[in-house]
C-alpha positions as CSV (number, residue, x, y, z in Angstrom):
1,M,11.6,2.2,7.6
2,K,9.6,5.4,7.5
3,S,11.6,8.4,8.5
4,L,9.7,11.3,10.0
5,S,9.8,13.3,13.2
6,P,7.4,11.7,15.7
7,I,6.5,15.1,17.2
8,T,5.1,16.2,13.9
9,T,2.6,13.3,13.5
10,K,-1.1,13.7,14.1
11,S,-1.0,10.9,16.7
12,W,1.7,12.7,18.7
13,K,-0.3,15.9,18.7
14,N,-3.4,14.0,19.8
15,L,-1.3,12.3,22.6
16,K,-0.1,15.7,23.8
17,K,-3.7,17.0,24.1
18,H,-4.8,13.7,25.7
19,Y,-1.9,13.8,28.2
20,L,-3.2,17.2,29.5
21,K,-6.5,15.6,30.3
22,I,-5.2,12.5,31.9
23,K,-2.0,13.5,33.6
24,D,-3.5,14.0,37.0
25,V,-6.0,11.1,36.9
26,H,-5.2,8.6,39.7
27,L,-5.1,4.8,39.1
28,R,-7.6,4.5,42.0
29,D,-10.2,6.3,39.9
30,L,-9.3,4.4,36.7
31,F,-10.0,1.1,38.5
32,Q,-13.1,2.3,40.3
33,N,-14.6,3.7,37.1
34,D,-14.0,0.5,35.1
35,L,-14.6,-2.9,36.7
36,N,-13.4,-4.6,33.5
37,R,-10.1,-2.7,33.4
38,F,-7.9,-5.8,34.0
39,K,-9.7,-7.7,31.3
40,K,-9.1,-4.8,28.8
41,F,-5.5,-4.3,29.7
42,S,-4.0,-7.8,30.1
43,L,-2.9,-10.6,27.7
44,H,-1.9,-14.2,27.9
45,F,1.0,-15.7,25.9
46,E,0.8,-19.4,25.2
47,D,-0.8,-20.1,28.5
48,I,2.7,-19.6,30.0
49,I,2.8,-15.9,30.7
50,L,0.2,-13.5,32.0
51,F,1.0,-9.9,31.0
52,D,-1.0,-7.3,33.1
53,Y,-0.6,-3.7,32.0
54,S,-3.8,-2.4,33.7
55,K,-1.8,-0.6,36.5
56,N,-0.6,2.0,34.0
57,R,-1.7,5.6,33.8
58,L,-3.6,5.2,30.5
59,T,-7.1,4.5,29.1
60,S,-8.5,3.0,26.0
61,K,-8.1,6.4,24.3
62,T,-4.4,6.5,25.3
63,M,-3.9,3.1,23.6
64,F,-5.9,4.2,20.6
65,H,-3.5,7.2,20.0
66,L,-0.4,5.2,20.8
67,L,-1.4,2.4,18.3
68,N,-2.2,5.1,15.7
69,L,1.4,6.4,16.3
70,A,2.7,3.0,15.5
71,K,0.6,2.8,12.4
72,E,1.8,6.3,11.2
73,F,5.3,4.9,11.3
74,N,4.3,1.7,9.5
75,L,5.6,-0.4,12.3
76,K,4.3,-3.6,10.9
77,E,6.2,-3.0,7.7
78,S,9.4,-2.3,9.6
79,I,9.0,-5.6,11.5
80,V,8.6,-7.4,8.2
81,S,11.7,-5.7,6.9
82,M,13.8,-7.0,9.7
83,F,12.5,-10.5,9.3
84,Q,13.2,-10.3,5.5
85,G,16.8,-9.4,6.1
86,K,16.6,-5.9,4.7
87,K,19.6,-3.6,5.6
88,I,17.8,-1.7,8.4
89,N,21.2,-1.1,10.2
90,F,21.6,1.7,7.8
91,T,24.8,3.4,9.1
92,E,26.7,0.1,8.9
93,N,24.9,-1.1,5.8
94,K,23.9,-4.4,7.5
95,S,20.9,-6.6,7.9
96,V,19.7,-7.3,11.5
97,L,19.0,-11.1,11.6
98,H,19.6,-12.4,15.1
99,I,16.0,-13.7,14.7
100,A,17.4,-16.1,12.1
101,L,19.6,-17.8,14.7
102,R,16.5,-19.2,16.4
103,S,14.3,-19.9,13.3
104,F,13.6,-23.6,13.2
105,D,10.8,-23.6,10.7
106,K,12.5,-22.1,7.6
107,K,14.9,-24.2,5.5
108,N,15.9,-21.2,3.4
109,I,17.0,-17.8,4.7
110,I,18.6,-16.0,1.8
111,L,20.9,-13.1,2.4
112,N,23.2,-11.7,-0.3
113,K,22.3,-14.7,-2.4
114,K,23.5,-17.1,0.3
115,N,21.3,-19.5,2.3
116,I,22.4,-18.5,5.8
117,F,20.1,-21.1,7.3
118,L,22.6,-23.8,6.3
119,E,25.4,-21.8,7.9
120,I,23.4,-21.4,11.1
121,K,22.5,-25.1,11.1
122,N,26.2,-26.2,10.7
123,V,27.3,-24.0,13.6
124,L,24.5,-25.4,15.8
125,K,25.6,-28.9,14.9
126,K,29.1,-28.0,15.9
127,I,27.9,-26.6,19.2
128,K,25.9,-29.7,19.9
129,L,28.8,-32.1,19.1
130,F,31.4,-30.2,21.1
131,S,29.2,-29.5,24.1
132,N,28.1,-33.2,24.2
133,A,31.8,-34.3,24.1
134,V,32.8,-32.0,26.9
135,I,29.8,-32.8,29.1
136,N,30.1,-36.5,28.5
137,K,33.8,-36.3,29.5
138,K,35.0,-37.5,26.1
139,W,36.9,-34.2,25.4
140,K,40.2,-34.4,27.3
141,G,42.7,-31.7,28.3
142,Y,46.4,-32.1,27.5
143,T,47.1,-34.3,30.5
144,G,44.3,-36.7,29.5
145,N,41.9,-35.6,32.2
146,S,38.3,-34.6,31.6
147,I,37.2,-31.0,31.6
148,T,35.8,-29.6,34.8
149,D,35.8,-25.9,34.1
150,V,34.8,-23.5,31.3
151,V,36.0,-19.9,31.2
152,N,34.3,-17.5,28.8
153,I,36.5,-14.5,27.9
154,G,34.5,-11.6,26.4
155,I,32.9,-8.2,27.1
156,G,29.6,-6.5,26.4
157,G,27.3,-8.8,24.5
158,S,29.9,-11.5,24.5
159,D,29.7,-11.6,28.3
160,L,26.5,-10.1,29.6
161,G,24.2,-12.4,27.6
162,P,25.8,-15.8,28.4
163,L,26.5,-14.8,32.0
164,M,23.0,-13.8,32.6
165,V,21.5,-16.9,31.0
166,T,23.8,-19.4,32.8
167,E,22.9,-17.7,36.1
168,A,19.2,-17.7,35.3
169,L,19.2,-21.4,34.3
170,K,21.4,-22.7,37.2
171,P,18.7,-25.2,38.1
172,Y,19.5,-26.9,34.8
173,K,23.3,-26.8,35.3
174,N,25.4,-29.9,34.9
175,H,28.7,-30.8,36.6
176,L,30.8,-28.2,34.7
177,N,31.8,-25.0,36.4
178,V,31.4,-22.0,34.1
179,H,33.2,-18.7,34.8
180,Y,33.2,-15.4,33.0
181,I,36.1,-12.9,32.6
182,S,35.2,-9.5,31.1
183,N,36.8,-6.6,32.9
184,L,40.1,-5.2,31.8
185,D,41.0,-4.8,35.4
186,G,43.6,-7.5,36.1
187,T,41.8,-8.4,39.3
188,H,39.1,-10.1,37.3
189,V,41.5,-12.5,35.7
190,T,43.4,-13.0,38.9
191,E,40.3,-14.0,40.9
192,I,39.0,-16.4,38.3
193,L,42.4,-18.1,37.9
194,K,42.3,-18.9,41.7
195,K,39.2,-21.0,41.0
196,I,40.5,-23.2,38.1
197,D,43.1,-25.8,37.2
198,M,44.3,-25.0,33.7
199,R,44.8,-28.7,33.0
200,T,41.1,-29.3,33.2
201,T,39.8,-26.0,31.9
202,I,38.7,-24.9,28.4
203,F,38.8,-21.2,27.4
204,L,36.2,-19.7,25.1
205,I,37.5,-16.4,23.6
206,S,34.4,-14.5,22.3
207,S,35.0,-11.4,20.2
208,K,33.2,-10.5,17.0
209,T,36.3,-8.8,15.5
210,F,38.8,-10.6,17.7
211,T,40.5,-7.2,18.3
212,T,38.4,-6.0,21.3
213,Q,41.1,-4.7,23.6
214,E,39.7,-6.0,26.9
215,T,39.0,-9.5,25.5
216,I,42.3,-10.0,23.7
217,T,44.3,-8.6,26.6
218,N,42.7,-11.0,29.0
219,A,43.0,-13.9,26.5
220,T,46.7,-13.2,25.9
221,T,47.4,-13.1,29.6
222,I,45.8,-16.5,30.0
223,K,47.5,-17.9,26.9
224,K,50.9,-16.9,28.3
225,L,50.2,-18.5,31.7
226,F,49.0,-21.7,30.0
227,L,52.0,-22.0,27.8
228,N,54.3,-21.3,30.8
229,Q,53.1,-24.5,32.6
230,K,55.5,-27.4,32.8
231,K,55.4,-29.9,29.9
232,V,52.9,-27.8,27.9
233,L,53.5,-27.7,24.1
234,K,52.0,-25.0,21.8
235,S,50.0,-27.7,20.1
236,D,48.2,-28.4,23.4
237,M,46.3,-25.1,22.9
238,S,44.0,-27.1,20.6
239,K,42.7,-29.0,23.5
240,H,41.9,-25.9,25.6
241,F,41.4,-22.8,23.5
242,F,38.4,-22.0,21.3
243,A,37.3,-18.8,19.5
244,I,33.9,-17.4,18.7
245,S,34.4,-14.7,16.1
246,M,33.8,-13.6,12.5
247,N,37.6,-12.8,12.0
248,Q,39.2,-16.2,11.3
249,D,42.5,-14.7,10.3
250,E,43.0,-13.0,13.7
251,V,41.9,-16.3,15.4
252,L,44.5,-18.3,13.6
253,K,47.1,-15.6,14.3
254,F,46.4,-15.9,18.0
255,G,47.2,-19.6,17.8
256,I,43.7,-21.2,17.9
257,S,43.2,-24.0,15.4
258,K,40.6,-23.8,12.6
259,E,38.8,-26.7,14.1
260,N,38.2,-24.8,17.3
261,F,36.8,-21.8,15.5
262,F,33.0,-21.1,15.9
263,P,31.9,-18.5,13.4
264,I,29.4,-15.6,14.0
265,W,28.3,-13.1,11.4
266,D,28.2,-9.4,10.8
267,W,24.4,-9.4,10.7
268,V,24.3,-10.2,14.4
269,G,24.8,-7.3,16.8
270,G,26.9,-8.0,19.9
271,R,24.0,-7.4,22.3
272,Y,21.8,-9.8,20.3
273,S,24.4,-12.5,20.0
274,V,23.5,-14.8,22.9
275,W,21.6,-16.9,20.4
276,S,24.7,-17.6,18.3
277,A,27.9,-19.4,19.1
278,V,28.4,-16.7,21.7
279,G,26.0,-18.9,23.7
280,L,28.5,-21.8,23.6
281,S,29.1,-21.4,27.4
282,I,25.3,-21.8,27.9
283,A,25.2,-25.0,25.9
284,L,28.1,-26.3,28.0
285,S,26.5,-25.3,31.2
286,I,22.9,-26.6,30.6
287,G,23.4,-29.1,27.7
288,Y,22.5,-28.7,24.1
289,K,18.9,-29.9,24.5
290,N,18.1,-27.1,26.9
291,F,20.0,-24.6,24.8
292,S,17.8,-25.6,21.9
293,L,14.7,-25.0,24.0
294,F,16.0,-21.6,24.9
295,L,16.2,-20.8,21.1
296,K,12.8,-22.2,20.5
297,G,11.3,-20.0,23.2
298,A,12.7,-16.9,21.5
299,S,11.5,-18.2,18.2
300,S,8.0,-18.4,19.6
301,M,8.1,-14.8,20.7
302,D,9.4,-13.9,17.2
303,K,6.3,-15.4,15.6
304,H,4.1,-13.5,18.0
305,F,5.9,-10.2,17.2
306,L,5.7,-10.8,13.5
307,N,2.1,-12.1,13.2
308,T,0.1,-10.6,16.0
309,P,-2.0,-7.5,15.5
310,L,-0.5,-4.4,17.1
311,K,-3.2,-4.1,19.7
312,K,-2.5,-7.6,21.1
313,N,1.3,-7.6,20.4
314,I,3.1,-7.7,23.8
315,P,6.5,-6.2,22.7
316,V,4.7,-3.5,20.8
317,L,2.5,-2.5,23.8
318,L,5.5,-2.5,26.1
319,G,7.4,-0.2,23.7
320,L,4.5,2.2,23.2
321,I,3.9,2.4,27.0
322,S,7.5,3.3,27.5
323,I,7.3,6.0,24.9
324,W,4.2,7.4,26.6
325,Y,6.0,7.8,30.0
326,N,9.4,8.9,28.6
327,N,8.1,11.6,26.4
328,F,4.8,12.8,27.9
329,F,5.4,12.3,31.7
330,N,9.2,12.9,31.3
331,S,9.9,9.9,33.4
332,Q,13.4,9.4,31.9
333,T,14.0,6.1,33.8
334,E,12.3,2.7,34.0
335,A,13.0,-0.2,36.2
336,I,12.8,-4.0,36.0
337,F,12.4,-6.0,39.1
338,V,12.6,-9.8,38.8
339,Y,11.4,-11.7,41.9
340,D,13.8,-14.7,41.3
341,Q,17.3,-14.8,42.6
342,Y,18.6,-16.8,39.6
343,M,17.6,-13.8,37.4
344,H,19.7,-11.4,39.3
345,K,21.6,-10.3,36.2
346,F,18.5,-9.8,34.0
347,S,18.2,-6.0,34.4
348,T,21.9,-5.6,33.9
349,Y,21.7,-7.5,30.7
350,L,18.8,-5.5,29.5
351,Q,20.6,-2.3,30.2
352,Q,22.9,-3.0,27.3
353,V,20.0,-4.1,25.0
354,H,18.0,-0.9,25.8
355,M,20.6,1.8,26.3
356,E,23.2,0.8,23.7
357,S,20.4,0.4,21.1
358,N,18.3,3.5,21.7
359,G,20.7,5.8,23.4
360,K,20.8,8.0,20.3
361,N,20.3,11.7,19.6
362,I,20.4,11.8,15.8
363,D,17.3,10.7,13.9
364,R,17.1,8.8,10.7
365,N,16.9,12.1,8.8
366,K,20.4,13.1,10.2
367,N,18.8,15.7,12.5
368,I,19.4,16.2,16.2
369,V,16.2,14.9,18.0
370,S,14.0,17.2,20.1
371,W,12.2,14.3,21.8
372,Q,13.3,11.6,24.3
373,T,14.7,8.5,22.8
374,G,16.2,5.8,25.1
375,S,15.2,5.8,28.8
376,I,17.6,4.9,31.6
377,L,17.0,1.3,32.6
378,W,17.9,-0.2,36.0
379,G,16.8,-2.8,38.5
380,E,17.5,-5.2,41.3
381,P,16.0,-8.6,42.2
382,G,13.0,-8.6,44.5
383,S,12.7,-8.6,47.4
384,N,16.1,-7.0,48.1
385,G,15.2,-3.7,46.4
386,Q,12.2,-3.3,48.8
387,H,14.7,-2.7,51.7
388,S,16.8,-0.4,49.6
389,F,15.3,2.0,47.0
390,Y,11.6,1.2,47.0
391,Q,11.1,4.0,49.5
392,L,11.8,6.5,46.7
393,L,9.2,4.8,44.5
394,H,6.5,5.0,47.1
395,Q,7.2,8.5,48.5
396,G,9.8,10.2,46.3
397,T,9.3,12.8,43.7
398,K,10.2,10.8,40.6
399,L,7.8,8.9,38.3
400,I,9.4,5.5,37.7
401,P,7.5,3.1,35.5
402,S,8.4,-0.5,36.5
403,D,8.2,-4.0,35.2
404,F,7.6,-6.7,37.8
405,I,8.4,-10.3,36.8
406,I,7.9,-13.5,38.9
407,P,7.6,-17.2,38.3
408,I,4.5,-18.8,39.9
409,N,6.5,-22.0,40.6
410,T,10.0,-22.0,42.1
411,H,12.8,-24.4,41.5
412,N,13.5,-24.4,45.2
413,K,10.5,-25.3,47.4
414,I,11.8,-24.4,50.8
415,N,9.1,-24.1,53.5
416,D,6.9,-21.1,52.7
417,H,9.6,-18.9,51.1
418,H,8.0,-18.6,47.7
419,I,4.5,-17.9,48.7
420,K,5.8,-15.1,50.9
421,L,7.8,-13.8,47.9
422,L,4.7,-13.8,45.8
423,S,2.8,-11.9,48.5
424,H,5.5,-9.2,48.3
425,F,5.3,-9.1,44.5
426,F,1.5,-8.6,44.6
427,A,1.7,-6.1,47.5
428,Q,4.2,-3.9,45.8
429,T,2.4,-3.5,42.5
430,R,-0.8,-2.8,44.4
431,S,0.8,-0.4,46.8
432,L,2.6,1.5,44.1
433,A,-0.6,1.9,42.1
434,F,-3.1,2.8,44.9
435,G,-0.8,4.1,47.7
436,K,-2.1,4.9,51.1
437,S,-4.6,7.8,51.3
438,I,-4.9,10.2,54.2
439,K,-8.3,8.6,55.0
440,E,-6.6,5.2,55.3
441,V,-3.8,6.7,57.4
442,L,-6.3,8.3,59.8
443,K,-8.4,5.1,60.0
444,E,-5.3,3.1,61.0
445,H,-4.3,5.8,63.4
446,N,-7.6,5.8,65.2
447,F,-7.6,2.0,65.5
448,K,-4.2,2.1,67.1
449,K,-5.2,4.9,69.3
450,K,-8.0,2.8,70.8
451,L,-5.7,-0.1,71.4
452,L,-3.0,2.0,73.0
453,Q,-5.1,4.8,74.7
454,D,-4.2,3.5,78.2
455,K,-0.5,3.1,77.5
456,K,0.6,6.1,75.5
457,K,-0.7,8.8,73.2
458,I,-0.1,8.6,69.5
459,N,1.4,11.7,68.0
460,D,-1.2,13.0,65.5
461,N,1.4,15.1,63.7
462,I,3.2,12.2,62.2
463,N,0.2,11.0,60.1
464,I,1.1,13.2,57.1
465,Y,4.4,11.4,56.8
466,K,2.7,8.0,56.4
467,L,0.8,9.2,53.3
468,C,1.8,7.4,50.1
469,N,0.3,9.0,47.0
470,G,0.5,5.9,44.8
471,N,-0.2,6.4,41.0
472,Q,3.2,4.8,40.2
473,P,2.7,2.7,37.0
474,T,3.7,-1.0,36.7
475,N,3.6,-3.9,34.3
476,S,3.3,-7.4,35.8
477,F,4.5,-10.6,34.2
478,L,3.6,-13.9,35.8
479,L,5.4,-16.8,34.3
480,K,4.6,-20.4,35.2
481,K,8.3,-21.2,35.8
482,I,11.7,-19.9,34.7
483,T,12.8,-22.6,32.1
484,P,15.1,-22.4,29.1
485,Y,12.0,-22.0,26.9
486,T,10.3,-19.2,29.0
487,L,13.6,-17.3,29.4
488,G,14.0,-17.3,25.6
489,I,10.5,-15.9,25.3
490,L,11.3,-13.1,27.9
491,I,14.6,-12.0,26.3
492,A,13.1,-11.9,22.8
493,L,10.2,-9.9,24.1
494,Y,12.4,-7.1,25.4
495,E,14.5,-7.2,22.2
496,H,11.4,-6.5,20.2
497,K,10.3,-3.8,22.6
498,V,13.5,-2.0,21.9
499,F,13.0,-2.4,18.1
500,T,9.5,-0.9,18.4
501,Q,10.8,2.1,20.3
502,G,13.6,2.6,17.8
503,V,11.2,2.6,14.8
504,I,8.8,5.1,16.4
505,M,11.6,7.3,17.8
506,N,13.0,7.5,14.3
507,I,16.5,6.4,15.3
508,F,18.8,3.6,14.2
509,S,18.9,1.1,17.0
510,F,21.5,-1.3,15.7
511,D,24.7,0.8,15.7
512,Q,26.8,2.1,18.7
513,W,29.1,4.8,17.5
514,G,29.3,6.3,21.0
515,V,30.9,3.1,22.2
516,E,33.4,3.3,19.3
517,L,34.4,6.8,20.3
518,G,35.6,5.7,23.8
519,K,37.6,2.9,22.3
520,S,39.5,5.1,19.8
521,V,40.3,7.8,22.4
522,A,41.5,5.1,24.9
523,N,43.9,3.8,22.3
524,N,45.4,7.2,21.8
525,I,45.8,7.8,25.5
526,L,47.3,4.4,26.0
527,N,50.3,5.5,23.9
528,E,50.6,8.6,26.0
529,L,50.6,6.6,29.2
530,K,53.6,4.5,28.0
531,N,55.6,7.8,27.5
532,K,57.3,8.9,30.8
533,N,57.3,12.6,29.9
534,L,54.6,14.8,31.2
535,T,52.0,15.7,28.6
536,K,50.4,18.9,27.3
537,K,48.6,17.2,24.4
538,Y,45.1,17.4,25.8
539,D,42.8,19.7,27.7
540,S,43.9,21.0,31.1
541,S,41.9,18.4,33.1
542,T,43.0,15.4,31.1
543,N,46.6,16.6,31.0
544,S,46.6,17.0,34.8
545,L,45.0,13.6,35.4
546,I,47.5,11.8,33.2
547,N,50.4,13.7,34.7
548,F,49.3,13.0,38.3
549,Y,49.2,9.3,37.3
550,K,52.8,9.5,35.9
551,L,54.1,11.2,39.0
552,N,52.6,8.7,41.4
553,K,53.0,5.4,39.4
554,E,54.8,2.8,41.5
């Protein structure tokens, strides 16, 4: 990867000059002055997805400078480096090969003189055999009954990914009930345990190191409760407990048999692990055939990212547009609104992919950055958000670039629900772009005045409050339908957007040392909390908080 400060590049300087010329240009004018704007700024992917980025505050010149910025960073070469397994996770000296987990074409993927394709293939075979056995009721619990429930115990990437996907693909769900436990708060375990019968439940403990405090604490609690049941032997754990990890020694120490161990690898980051055995709960929920289609969708986007020229490369364009707003318009946040209730966890999932990856302030040259890196990502399903925070988008003082995503065809054809949902989708992107001018407000006012002139007088003074400036940028994604295949495409697309941003922002996207800091400090404080004496070890605030806890603990 090329390491240089983006703000020193020729393209960045050109973008800065260009921004001063375009910053006050309205989307209304951009569309009026170019009747071919949509054609210029939209792309199709496999005749499945239409990507429209024409409602952005940019021109062909903007894209010219942004694409030159990508070229100055040798983005294409960086993409190839990732696919070749080079150690681009520099601070941890690791390759970044989650893309290999969904590569069906290659028969050889060599890493450290080992063919990891064979390892991946073997794990996929194990997932297939096990998920088929459970779904087909051939796998029995210790009482001889078939499995009815699956509980995935993990946190971060070991929870957010599989949880989001099983929710998004509920239309493909079989008879198994799949639950997720992540939070260290005992309430989470308690509430899930109310829903299951341990005699017919299997537990998937998902932790890369098998030492993650939240996951192992929750797993240990459940293990104790399981072993405390009447007539349960320790050997019965083999029918109910399974591990997804790279630390086999800790798995065996926990009491899980080697046969129930599903390996993952250090070249797969947690937030990119949904494609690995971490996705076992997905395969159990929707069946291995659909899980395979999910992987194939992602693989299709991988090929697009690797082989498509930058100017037609959807993840690259998304990443560049995000950099444009974050650094030149100082937008700081961006939103993702999916108009599909099954996808209600999608923006939450992408928060980790984006913010854990690119929330960095040290560049690849070990310098503190003086530019914006990761933006704050948030979102809510449409149309719920329209009756909540969209008011701020339409008339607030913040610039919030937004991605709007909707399936053309719904899984639930109930009356006219979906066509109404589509009408809101199209209306919002149009309204955010073009707003409501004072001319339109007055025209509407005069029309109403004629209708109501005999009944009451309309207050002329309120017209100004109805003004919506518009000029809020959006990207639109129209998908034919949310399927395992299209969902795979969509997730991989955003993964590669993050990669693009990381390369150009000159940061390392695949470590998370900030997360590690919180863990280590928590371990130190845990020992202090077990001590009954009041503390003076820390700063005055932390000491006071800890001591208040100790004095009021029941």
